[in-house]
BALODREN-91974 format. One record per residue: residue in one letter; x, y, z of N, C-alpha, C in turn. Coordinates in pm, whole numbers, padded with zeros to 5 digits, always signed. Layout:
BALODREN-91974
AXYZXYZXYZ ...
//
This chain:
BALODREN-91974
A-01568+06116-01381-01456+06085-01373-01429+06037-01239 R-01469+06094-01159-01446+06017-01030-01509+05842-01064 A-01615+05869-01063-01680+05694-01122-01576+05605-01123 D-01534+05656-01305-01433+05555-01363-01301+05512-01282 T-01276+05638-01219-01159+05607-01138-01172+05513-00989 Q-01300+05534-00953-01342+05414-00815-01346+05284-00913 E-01456+05261-01021-01458+05159-01079-01312+05094-01145 R-01238+05150-01176-01091+05079-01219-00996+05034-01127 S-01072+05144-00963-01000+05090-00830-01057+04994-00802 S-01226+04972-00799-01246+04857-00780-01214+04691-00840 A-01176+04717-00959-01129+04633-01050-01034+04578-01055 V-00935+04701-00993-00749+04649-00967-00756+04566-00853 D-00820+04585-00750-00881+04514-00629-00893+04402-00620 Q-01014+04393-00707-01086+04240-00702-00938+04164-00783 V-00903+04214-00937-00805+04151-00971-00690+04074-00913 E-00662+04186-00807-00524+04124-00641-00603+04071-00613 A-00700+04032-00586-00790+03937-00478-00765+03810-00517 L-00783+03810-00688-00822+03641-00761-00689+03617-00782 S-00616+03748-00801-00435+03669-00840-00413+03612-00695 Q-00428+03646-00586-00410+03579-00446-00448+03471-00449 Q-00576+03479-00480-00651+03355-00463-00559+03225-00581 V-00578+03258-00657-00482+03173-00753-00368+03100-00715 A-00273+03224-00642-00146+03181-00625-00191+03076-00470 A-00239+03087-00426-00307+03023-00268-00327+02864-00331 A-00457+02926-00444-00449+02765-00492-00351+02691-00569 R-00270+02745-00635-00151+02667-00645-00079+02641-00535 S-00043+02679-00476+00051+02622-00313-00027+02487-00268 E-00154+02520-00298-00221+02411-00208-00198+02308-00295 L-00230+02320-00429-00235+02191-00543-00080+02128-00532 Q+00053+02218-00530+00160+02180-00510+00197+02135-00378 K+00102+02142-00282+00127+02047-00172+00086+01951-00146 R-00037+01910-00194-00063+01802-00184-00022+01725-00323 S+00019+01764-00378+00088+01675-00532+00181+01582-00438 K+00295+01663-00369+00422+01648-00269+00375+01539-00198 E+00269+01579-00093+00168+01468-00013+00139+01337-00100 G+00087+01333-00191+00054+01208-00316+00146+01131-00372 Q+00232+01238-00386+00368+01114-00447+00437+01078-00279 D+00468+01113-00195+00484+01090-00088+00409+00963-00058 A+00299+00934-00053+00171+00846-00013+00231+00727-00138 R+00232+00779-00264+00277+00649-00366+00380+00564-00345 N+00494+00679-00306+00626+00594-00216+00610+00530-00143 S+00546+00571-00027+00536+00469+00082+00424+00322+00048 L+00316+00369-00034+00282+00224-00083+00340+00131-00167 A+00445+00172-00256+00542+00108-00320+00631-00011-00213 T+00660+00087-00140+00742+00050-00020+00683-00065+00032 L+00578-00035+00094+00484-00148+00157+00482-00253+00073 E+00444-00232-00049+00409-00364-00197+00510-00459-00173 Q+00661-00384-00196+00757-00456-00233+00797-00522-00074 R+00751-00490+00028+00757-00566+00151+00699-00649+00171 L+00555-00641+00132+00474-00740+00130+00501-00859+00020 T+00559-00849-00076+00587-00925-00159+00718-00981-00116 Q+00832-00979-00047+00933-01019+00044+00893-01117+00146 H+00765-01057+00218+00740-01172+00279+00644-01262+00251 V+00570-01243+00114+00524-01390+00082+00614-01469+00018 E+00716-01425-00028+00820-01456-00070+00862-01593+00047 I+00866-01526+00147+00945-01607+00261+00865-01742+00307 C+00752-01698+00274+00636-01805+00348+00645-01853+00258 R+00620-01883+00122+00652-01971+00092+00714-02023+00052 W+00852-02020+00080+00998-02074+00087+01014-02171+00229 V+00939-02092+00336+00884-02196+00436+00777-02268+00414 T+00703-02285+00358+00623-02411+00353+00666-02465+00245 T+00756-02456+00153+00791-02523+00069+00872-02635+00125 R+00961-02597+00261+01097-02646+00295+00978-02717+00433 C+00898-02663+00447+00813-02771+00550+00802-02892+00499 A+00704-02862+00397+00608-02984+00317+00766-03108+00271 E+00862-02992+00169+01001-03146+00197+00986-03181+00345 A+01002-03147+00425+01045-03214+00569+00911-03289+00568 L+00817-03277+00581+00685-03361+00584+00684-03476+00474 G+00765-03480+00404+00791-03575+00274+00698-03573+00142 E+00595-03454+00166+00496-03418+00075+00554-03402-00048 D+00481-03418-00165+00508-03368-00289+00506-03236-00361 K+00651-03230-00369+00703-03069-00399+00613-03029-00512 S+00555-03079-00593+00517-03035-00700+00332-03001-00612 Q+00307-03021-00537+00159-03014-00503+00200-02836-00398 D+00036-02808-00406+00034-02660-00312+00076-02712-00135 P+00219-02666-00111+00201-02707+00011+00060-02698+00136 Y-00004-02574+00069-00111-02515+00174-00231-02653+00137 V-00248-02720+00008-00344-02776-00005-00316-02911+00069 S-00177-02962+00124-00176-03079+00213-00205-03058+00344 A-00212-02892+00371-00205-02897+00520-00344-02893+00579 S-00441-02937+00528-00558-02930+00548-00654-02824+00549 I-00630-02774+00408-00729-02635+00417-00854-02629+00406 T-00951-02579+00492-01037-02531+00502-01092-02449+00433 S-01243-02436+00370-01264-02328+00321-01303-02206+00429 S-01276-02202+00541-01284-02144+00627-01109-02081+00692 D-01071-02144+00650-00894-02135+00698-00866-02008+00618 T-00792-01931+00713-00709-01777+00628-00578-01847+00581 F-00471-01775+00510-00343-01849+00503-00260-01832+00625 E-00269-01717+00689-00240-01743+00826-00258-01864+00924 D-00367-01904+00908-00391-02066+00955-00302-02200+00898 S-00333-02155+00759-00289-02295+00691-00096-02304+00706 F-00064-02155+00700+00111-02126+00749+00146-02215+00852 K+00048-02135+00992+00026-02200+01094+00025-02347+01145 R-00052-02428+01065-00095-02558+01061+00071-02604+01007 I+00072-02594+00886+00193-02680+00834+00318-02644+00906 V+00366-02532+00940+00527-02505+01043+00498-02603+01199 G+00347-02605+01231+00362-02681+01349+00349-02827+01322 R+00312-02894+01223+00323-03026+01192+00462-03052+01194 T+00557-02953+01128+00676-02998+01044+00769-02978+01195 L+00741-02863+01284+00810-02877+01420+00758-02969+01493 T+00634-03041+01478+00602-03158+01558+00693-03255+01524 L+00722-03302+01391+00753-03404+01345+00909-03349+01369 L+00987-03274+01420+01119-03271+01415+01190-03250+01557 Q+01041-03289+01649+01045-03280+01790+01130-03429+01855 
//
C-alpha cells in the first residue's frame, strides 16, 4: 500500500511538472505570436512607405523627362542612358541632374 501511495505521489508530481511545462510553452507561444504579429505590422508599414517612395520617384522622373522634352510614353529611366550596371538610384540621380542642369 505504501508503494502504491509513493507511485501515485510520483505520478501526481510528474503530472504537475508536465502541466507547468505546458503552461510555460503556451505562454512562450503567445509571446512569440504577438512578436510575429508586431513584425508583420512593421513590415506592412514599411512596404506601404516603400510604395509611396517609388511613386514619388516615378512622379519626379516623369516631370524631369517632360522638362527635358522627352517622350512621355517612353520610360524616363531608359532615356537617362541606363547601362546594365546602373542602379535605380544612379538613373534617378542622372535624370534629375540633367534636368537641374537644364534649368540653370
